[in-house]
Steps between C-alpha positions, in 0.01 A plus 500: 500500500843442654523643850717810521840460668543875536426690820489876547520627858359849558582691817260723688540840658748594776746231375674430170588193293781409743220366721459214249867391495451179699186415303689542173765246602244260647277500192796473263607187687152363428566532127335833419635799313442783748493877458457761774513840328499814715209739475589846363700700753593192703824387338792450735597422856227575760746681728592743224137542396423609856786749495462639147171550320496317165441743214203300365325438830263792553374478140416130538134405531309173507424529129875528432570188707244286316597640159868422555428141609262445208766618253759281672270197463434580133873448434503154657470184285196379697236633736634455854371405839493844664531531878446838665509613861300784661441778245632257240221261591270759347743540209469126443122533484536771237737281297241223525242747368734583212554130415875522559542195727494122482392503865510753783566513872413795723675483838357732766370706210366854509130537418387636163329838499164322476551301823462692826781436752438487876565801721809328646660500155423868447655590836817303431567635152389858570854631572599393150182631332468829693324730254584802717875500446690648208783248543480260207678210668477306825756307701344298777665518840630187669199517731258514204665199334503309832125551540397467135745245355705329768246452781572126534879541516715530816644850545850402393362352177284808443807722492677263263196480269469879485865538406463232235180601318360844594502764223357844436167483316303717255172635636375514139497120481282440802272793419435364151388166644233694688399762242564381143228309314789293361523345848157337467490128420250330270368216716251373242722402207652153451862485614808283543543328840574724797598411855456744788725453804457691824657516843291443808700767686533746211471850651450674162271272299329260743391151388136607485593750229692237301194273507271789408703584189520136388128444545420793270597295195182374335582289193408140593739351244808690621715374787531724807651359820584634847752390762555669837817435699377568851833593661632730226534880498513736203867402479381153398754477215795578724426364845592154622312230311473686168602173330166352610322777313714447190441123511125549534502720190701247301270214605196705401660587167609147418145376561329744264 
Protein backbone atom coordinates (compact mmCIF):
# COMPACT_ATOMS: atom_id res chain seq x y z
CA UNK A 1 0.00 0.00 0.00
CA UNK A 2 1.30 3.45 -0.94
CA UNK A 3 2.25 5.47 2.12
CA UNK A 4 -0.15 8.32 2.84
CA UNK A 5 1.10 11.84 2.10
CA UNK A 6 -1.70 13.42 4.12
CA UNK A 7 -1.29 14.61 7.70
CA UNK A 8 -4.02 15.76 10.06
CA UNK A 9 -2.90 17.75 13.11
CA UNK A 10 -5.32 17.74 16.04
CA UNK A 11 -4.97 20.28 18.84
CA UNK A 12 -5.58 19.59 22.50
CA UNK A 13 -7.37 21.53 25.20
CA UNK A 14 -6.52 25.07 26.37
CA UNK A 15 -5.17 25.95 22.87
CA UNK A 16 -6.62 25.92 19.36
CA UNK A 17 -5.42 24.98 15.87
CA UNK A 18 -3.29 28.16 15.68
CA UNK A 19 -0.84 26.25 17.88
CA UNK A 20 -0.04 24.07 14.84
CA UNK A 21 0.72 26.93 12.42
CA UNK A 22 4.50 26.41 12.33
CA UNK A 23 4.07 22.64 12.07
CA UNK A 24 1.73 23.07 9.11
CA UNK A 25 4.32 25.08 7.16
CA UNK A 26 7.17 22.78 8.17
CA UNK A 27 5.38 19.59 7.15
CA UNK A 28 4.12 21.11 3.90
CA UNK A 29 7.72 21.92 3.01
CA UNK A 30 8.46 18.23 3.51
CA UNK A 31 5.96 17.37 0.78
CA UNK A 32 2.84 16.54 2.80
CA UNK A 33 -0.70 17.79 2.42
CA UNK A 34 -1.47 19.09 5.91
CA UNK A 35 -4.74 19.92 7.66
CA UNK A 36 -5.18 21.39 11.14
CA UNK A 37 -8.94 21.76 11.68
CA UNK A 38 -10.17 23.51 14.83
CA UNK A 39 -12.17 21.55 17.36
CA UNK A 40 -15.77 22.74 17.80
CA UNK A 41 -15.91 26.07 19.61
CA UNK A 42 -12.25 26.83 18.93
CA UNK A 43 -12.38 28.68 15.62
CA UNK A 44 -10.64 32.03 15.53
CA UNK A 45 -7.90 34.10 17.09
CA UNK A 46 -6.89 33.00 20.64
CA UNK A 47 -7.03 36.58 21.95
CA UNK A 48 -10.65 36.93 20.87
CA UNK A 49 -11.53 33.47 22.17
CA UNK A 50 -10.26 34.57 25.59
CA UNK A 51 -12.35 37.72 25.46
CA UNK A 52 -15.56 36.35 23.94
CA UNK A 53 -16.97 32.90 24.59
CA UNK A 54 -17.50 30.98 21.33
CA UNK A 55 -21.14 29.99 20.93
CA UNK A 56 -20.29 26.30 20.41
CA UNK A 57 -17.78 25.94 23.22
CA UNK A 58 -19.75 24.92 26.31
CA UNK A 59 -21.70 22.30 24.32
CA UNK A 60 -18.50 20.68 23.05
CA UNK A 61 -17.47 17.37 24.57
CA UNK A 62 -14.76 14.82 23.84
CA UNK A 63 -17.20 12.72 21.80
CA UNK A 64 -17.91 15.78 19.63
CA UNK A 65 -14.19 16.35 19.06
CA UNK A 66 -13.52 12.78 17.92
CA UNK A 67 -16.70 12.63 15.83
CA UNK A 68 -15.82 15.84 13.98
CA UNK A 69 -12.28 14.64 13.19
CA UNK A 70 -13.54 11.23 12.06
CA UNK A 71 -16.02 12.87 9.67
CA UNK A 72 -13.30 15.20 8.41
CA UNK A 73 -11.03 12.20 7.70
CA UNK A 74 -13.86 10.37 5.91
CA UNK A 75 -13.91 13.18 3.34
CA UNK A 76 -10.20 12.88 2.57
CA UNK A 77 -8.96 10.86 -0.43
CA UNK A 78 -6.74 8.68 1.80
CA UNK A 79 -6.34 7.72 5.43
CA UNK A 80 -3.89 10.20 6.97
CA UNK A 81 -1.08 10.19 9.45
CA UNK A 82 -2.85 11.76 12.43
CA UNK A 83 -0.84 13.66 15.05
CA UNK A 84 -2.54 14.81 18.24
CA UNK A 85 -1.30 16.68 21.29
CA UNK A 86 -2.56 16.39 24.89
CA UNK A 87 -6.31 15.62 24.89
CA UNK A 88 -5.94 15.03 21.15
CA UNK A 89 -3.42 12.30 21.90
CA UNK A 90 -6.37 10.40 23.35
CA UNK A 91 -8.48 11.45 20.36
CA UNK A 92 -5.82 9.89 18.14
CA UNK A 93 -6.09 6.64 20.07
CA UNK A 94 -9.84 6.64 19.51
CA UNK A 95 -9.35 7.26 15.78
CA UNK A 96 -6.93 4.33 15.77
CA UNK A 97 -9.65 2.24 17.44
CA UNK A 98 -12.09 3.34 14.73
CA UNK A 99 -9.64 2.42 11.92
CA UNK A 100 -9.54 5.98 10.59
CA UNK A 101 -5.75 6.42 10.34
CA UNK A 102 -2.83 5.23 8.25
CA UNK A 103 -0.64 5.78 11.31
CA UNK A 104 -0.99 7.74 14.56
CA UNK A 105 1.13 9.86 16.87
CA UNK A 106 0.12 10.84 20.40
CA UNK A 107 2.24 13.70 21.77
CA UNK A 108 2.00 14.19 25.54
CA UNK A 109 -1.36 12.45 25.27
CA UNK A 110 -4.11 12.31 27.87
CA UNK A 111 -4.83 8.87 29.33
CA UNK A 112 -7.90 6.90 28.27
CA UNK A 113 -10.57 6.36 30.90
CA UNK A 114 -9.22 2.84 31.46
CA UNK A 115 -5.71 4.04 32.38
CA UNK A 116 -5.29 5.57 35.83
CA UNK A 117 -3.33 8.87 35.85
CA UNK A 118 -0.95 9.82 38.68
CA UNK A 119 -2.06 12.14 41.47
CA UNK A 120 0.12 14.93 40.05
CA UNK A 121 -1.98 14.91 36.87
CA UNK A 122 -5.22 15.06 38.84
CA UNK A 123 -3.97 18.04 40.87
CA UNK A 124 -2.87 19.96 37.78
CA UNK A 125 -6.05 19.50 35.76
CA UNK A 126 -8.48 19.82 38.68
CA UNK A 127 -9.17 23.56 38.12
CA UNK A 128 -10.43 22.69 34.65
CA UNK A 129 -12.42 19.62 35.75
CA UNK A 130 -13.89 21.04 38.99
CA UNK A 131 -17.16 19.16 39.38
CA UNK A 132 -18.31 21.62 42.05
CA UNK A 133 -18.71 24.66 39.83
CA UNK A 134 -21.69 25.54 37.65
CA UNK A 135 -19.47 27.46 35.23
CA UNK A 136 -19.29 25.42 32.02
CA UNK A 137 -16.00 26.84 30.77
CA UNK A 138 -12.50 27.42 32.11
CA UNK A 139 -9.81 29.92 31.21
CA UNK A 140 -6.49 29.13 32.82
CA UNK A 141 -4.64 32.00 34.45
CA UNK A 142 -1.16 32.93 33.32
CA UNK A 143 0.15 31.30 36.49
CA UNK A 144 -1.67 28.04 35.71
CA UNK A 145 -0.28 27.95 32.16
CA UNK A 146 3.23 28.79 33.43
CA UNK A 147 3.14 25.84 35.83
CA UNK A 148 1.24 23.36 33.65
CA UNK A 149 2.36 24.19 30.09
CA UNK A 150 5.29 26.58 30.02
CA UNK A 151 7.41 25.39 32.96
CA UNK A 152 10.59 25.09 30.86
CA UNK A 153 10.28 28.57 29.32
CA UNK A 154 11.89 31.81 30.59
CA UNK A 155 9.32 34.23 32.05
CA UNK A 156 9.39 36.56 29.05
CA UNK A 157 8.67 33.64 26.73
CA UNK A 158 5.91 32.38 29.03
CA UNK A 159 4.02 35.65 28.63
CA UNK A 160 4.46 35.55 24.87
CA UNK A 161 3.30 31.92 24.67
CA UNK A 162 0.18 32.65 26.72
CA UNK A 163 -0.77 35.55 24.47
CA UNK A 164 -0.19 33.39 21.41
CA UNK A 165 -2.02 30.15 22.27
CA UNK A 166 -4.18 30.28 25.42
CA UNK A 167 -7.95 29.91 24.90
CA UNK A 168 -11.06 29.37 26.99
CA UNK A 169 -11.96 25.68 27.27
CA UNK A 170 -15.11 23.59 27.70
CA UNK A 171 -15.32 21.67 30.97
CA UNK A 172 -17.56 19.15 29.17
CA UNK A 173 -14.63 17.98 27.05
CA UNK A 174 -12.29 17.15 29.90
CA UNK A 175 -15.08 15.66 32.01
CA UNK A 176 -16.06 13.29 29.21
CA UNK A 177 -12.50 11.96 28.98
CA UNK A 178 -12.88 10.95 32.63
CA UNK A 179 -16.49 9.76 32.73
CA UNK A 180 -17.69 8.53 29.32
CA UNK A 181 -17.21 4.87 28.38
CA UNK A 182 -16.44 6.23 24.89
CA UNK A 183 -13.13 7.42 26.36
CA UNK A 184 -11.95 3.84 26.96
CA UNK A 185 -9.44 2.39 24.49
CA UNK A 186 -9.40 -1.20 23.25
CA UNK A 187 -5.81 -2.26 23.88
CA UNK A 188 -6.28 -5.84 22.67
CA UNK A 189 -7.30 -5.37 19.03
CA UNK A 190 -4.84 -5.23 16.10
CA UNK A 191 -4.12 -1.66 15.02
CA UNK A 192 -2.19 0.58 12.65
CA UNK A 193 1.22 1.85 13.87
CA UNK A 194 1.18 4.34 16.74
CA UNK A 195 3.99 6.38 18.24
CA UNK A 196 3.78 7.87 21.74
CA UNK A 197 5.92 10.92 22.47
CA UNK A 198 6.34 12.41 25.93
CA UNK A 199 8.23 15.21 27.60
CA UNK A 200 10.57 14.49 30.46
CA UNK A 201 9.51 17.73 32.17
CA UNK A 202 5.80 17.53 31.32
CA UNK A 203 3.90 18.89 34.35
CA UNK A 204 0.50 17.56 33.18
CA UNK A 205 1.17 14.11 31.73
CA UNK A 206 4.59 12.94 32.97
CA UNK A 207 6.73 10.56 30.90
CA UNK A 208 5.86 7.63 33.15
CA UNK A 209 2.22 8.04 32.15
CA UNK A 210 3.09 8.16 28.44
CA UNK A 211 5.02 4.89 28.79
CA UNK A 212 2.21 3.34 30.82
CA UNK A 213 -0.37 4.07 28.11
CA UNK A 214 1.87 2.76 25.32
CA UNK A 215 2.67 -0.44 27.17
CA UNK A 216 -1.04 -1.25 27.53
CA UNK A 217 -1.25 -2.23 23.86
CA UNK A 218 -1.14 -6.01 23.63
CA UNK A 219 -1.31 -7.15 19.99
CA UNK A 220 2.15 -8.58 19.18
CA UNK A 221 1.75 -7.96 15.44
CA UNK A 222 0.89 -4.25 15.76
CA UNK A 223 3.57 -1.57 16.01
CA UNK A 224 3.61 0.58 19.16
CA UNK A 225 6.62 2.80 19.89
CA UNK A 226 7.60 5.32 22.57
CA UNK A 227 10.00 8.27 22.55
CA UNK A 228 10.65 10.59 25.50
CA UNK A 229 12.29 13.97 24.96
CA UNK A 230 13.87 14.52 28.35
CA UNK A 231 14.02 18.33 28.31
CA UNK A 232 10.51 19.01 26.98
CA UNK A 233 7.45 20.36 28.81
CA UNK A 234 3.77 19.93 27.94
CA UNK A 235 4.35 22.76 25.47
CA UNK A 236 6.55 20.34 23.51
CA UNK A 237 4.98 21.31 20.17
CA UNK A 238 5.63 25.02 20.67
CA UNK A 239 8.79 25.39 22.70
CA UNK A 240 12.28 25.72 21.26
CA UNK A 241 13.35 22.56 19.46
CA UNK A 242 9.88 21.50 18.28
CA UNK A 243 11.45 20.77 14.87
CA UNK A 244 13.38 17.90 16.50
CA UNK A 245 10.07 16.37 17.55
CA UNK A 246 8.59 16.82 14.08
CA UNK A 247 11.69 15.29 12.45
CA UNK A 248 11.59 12.30 14.80
CA UNK A 249 7.97 11.68 13.81
CA UNK A 250 8.76 11.90 10.11
CA UNK A 251 11.73 9.53 10.46
CA UNK A 252 9.57 7.06 12.36
CA UNK A 253 6.84 7.34 9.73
CA UNK A 254 9.15 6.97 6.76
CA UNK A 255 10.59 3.78 8.28
CA UNK A 256 7.26 2.02 8.79
